[in-house]
C-alpha positions as CSV (number, residue, x, y, z in Angstrom):
1,X,0.0,0.0,0.0
2,X,2.8,2.4,0.9
3,X,4.5,1.7,-2.5
4,X,1.3,2.4,-4.4
5,X,1.0,5.7,-2.5
6,X,4.6,6.6,-3.2
7,X,4.2,5.9,-6.9
8,X,1.0,7.9,-7.0
9,X,2.7,10.9,-5.4
10,X,5.7,10.6,-7.8
11,X,3.3,10.5,-10.8
12,X,1.3,13.5,-9.5
13,X,4.3,15.8,-8.8
14,X,4.7,17.0,-12.4
15,X,1.0,17.8,-12.6
16,X,1.2,19.8,-9.4
17,X,4.2,21.7,-10.7
18,X,2.3,22.6,-13.9
19,X,-0.6,23.7,-11.9
20,X,1.6,26.0,-9.7
21,X,3.3,27.5,-12.8
22,X,-0.1,28.2,-14.4
23,X,-1.3,29.8,-11.2
24,X,1.8,32.0,-11.0
25,X,0.8,33.8,-14.3
26,X,-2.6,35.5,-13.9
27,X,-4.7,35.0,-17.0
28,X,-5.0,38.8,-17.6
29,X,-1.2,38.9,-18.0
30,X,-1.2,36.0,-20.5
31,X,-1.2,38.5,-23.4
32,X,1.8,40.4,-22.0
33,X,5.2,39.2,-23.1
34,X,8.5,39.2,-21.4
35,X,11.3,41.3,-22.9
36,X,12.9,44.7,-22.6
37,X,10.6,47.0,-20.6
38,X,10.9,50.7,-19.9
39,X,9.7,51.6,-16.4
40,X,8.8,55.2,-15.7
41,X,7.6,56.9,-12.5
42,X,10.2,55.5,-10.1
43,X,10.6,57.7,-7.1
44,X,13.7,59.8,-7.3
45,X,14.6,58.7,-10.8
46,X,15.2,61.4,-13.5
47,X,14.8,59.0,-16.4
48,X,12.9,55.8,-17.0
49,X,14.7,52.5,-16.2
50,X,15.1,49.8,-18.9
51,X,15.1,46.2,-17.7
52,X,15.0,42.8,-19.2
53,X,11.9,41.2,-17.6
54,X,11.7,37.4,-17.8
55,X,8.4,37.2,-15.7
56,X,6.0,40.0,-16.2
57,X,4.2,39.1,-12.9
58,X,7.4,40.0,-11.1
59,X,6.8,43.7,-11.9
60,X,4.1,43.6,-9.2
61,X,6.9,43.4,-6.6
62,X,9.1,46.1,-8.2
63,X,10.0,47.7,-4.9
64,X,11.4,44.3,-3.7
65,X,12.6,43.0,-7.1
66,X,15.9,41.7,-5.7
67,X,14.1,39.7,-3.0
68,X,12.5,36.3,-3.2
69,X,8.9,37.0,-2.2
70,X,5.8,34.9,-2.1
71,X,3.0,36.3,-4.4
72,X,-0.7,35.7,-4.4
73,X,-3.5,37.0,-6.6
74,X,-6.1,38.6,-4.4
75,X,-8.3,40.1,-7.1
76,X,-8.7,40.4,-10.8
77,X,-10.9,41.7,-13.6
78,X,-11.0,41.8,-17.4
79,X,-7.9,44.1,-17.6
80,X,-6.3,44.1,-14.2
81,X,-4.9,41.9,-11.5
82,X,-4.2,42.7,-7.8
83,X,-1.2,40.9,-6.4
84,X,-0.2,40.8,-2.7
85,X,3.2,39.6,-1.7
86,X,5.4,39.1,1.4
87,X,9.2,38.9,1.5
88,X,11.6,37.5,4.1
89,X,11.7,39.8,7.1
90,X,8.9,42.4,7.4
91,X,8.7,43.7,3.8
92,X,5.5,43.3,1.9
93,X,3.4,45.0,-0.8
94,X,0.3,45.1,-2.8
95,X,0.1,46.0,-6.5
96,X,-2.6,46.5,-9.0
97,X,-1.4,45.8,-12.5
98,X,-3.6,47.2,-15.2
99,X,-3.1,46.0,-18.8
100,X,-3.6,49.0,-21.1
101,X,-2.3,47.2,-24.1
102,X,-0.2,44.0,-24.4
103,X,2.8,46.3,-24.5
104,X,1.8,48.8,-21.8
105,X,1.1,48.4,-18.1
106,X,0.1,50.6,-15.2
107,X,1.3,49.4,-11.8
108,X,0.0,51.0,-8.6
109,X,2.2,49.8,-5.8
110,X,2.2,50.3,-2.0
111,X,3.6,48.5,1.0
112,X,6.4,48.5,3.5
113,X,10.1,48.4,2.5
114,X,12.9,48.5,5.1
115,X,10.3,49.4,7.8
116,X,9.1,52.4,5.8
117,X,5.9,52.8,3.8
118,X,6.0,53.3,0.0
119,X,3.5,54.1,-2.6
120,X,3.8,55.0,-6.2
121,X,2.4,54.5,-9.7
122,X,4.6,53.1,-12.5
123,X,4.1,53.1,-16.2
124,X,5.7,50.1,-17.9
125,X,6.1,49.8,-21.6
126,X,7.6,46.9,-23.6
127,X,10.2,48.3,-25.9
128,X,11.7,45.2,-27.5
129,X,13.4,41.9,-26.9
130,X,16.3,41.4,-24.6
131,X,19.3,41.3,-26.9
132,X,22.3,41.6,-24.6
133,X,21.7,40.2,-21.1
134,X,24.8,41.9,-19.7
135,X,23.6,45.4,-20.5
136,X,20.0,45.0,-19.3
137,X,19.1,44.3,-15.7
138,X,17.3,41.0,-15.2
139,X,14.1,41.2,-13.3
């Protein structure tokens, strides 16, 4: 009986992994492609940032982009998704990502970073493919 249970779990593991990957990409973002993105509206920045984005969903945690955070979809509609995330320590955030076009996003972000509140609105625009990985920041 234990052997049958073990074999069942081994066979189910790939299906569970596929389900988790599908859940990590909200359906409203399915039309939005990874690539080179220009992000405007960063607090204190004089010019937009250009970044190579492999996972568009990760833009929801832009404030904590260098941290490994757990994300969850807490709301969605025909053209938006609300993602809440928590990071190791006490950092967390909540972002509403609105798909304006498949190449343009509005990201309303707020939360706590380094024990201080943050809140801002970003405009993200896909400007092309990632050609040189060394010159573009990976997100």
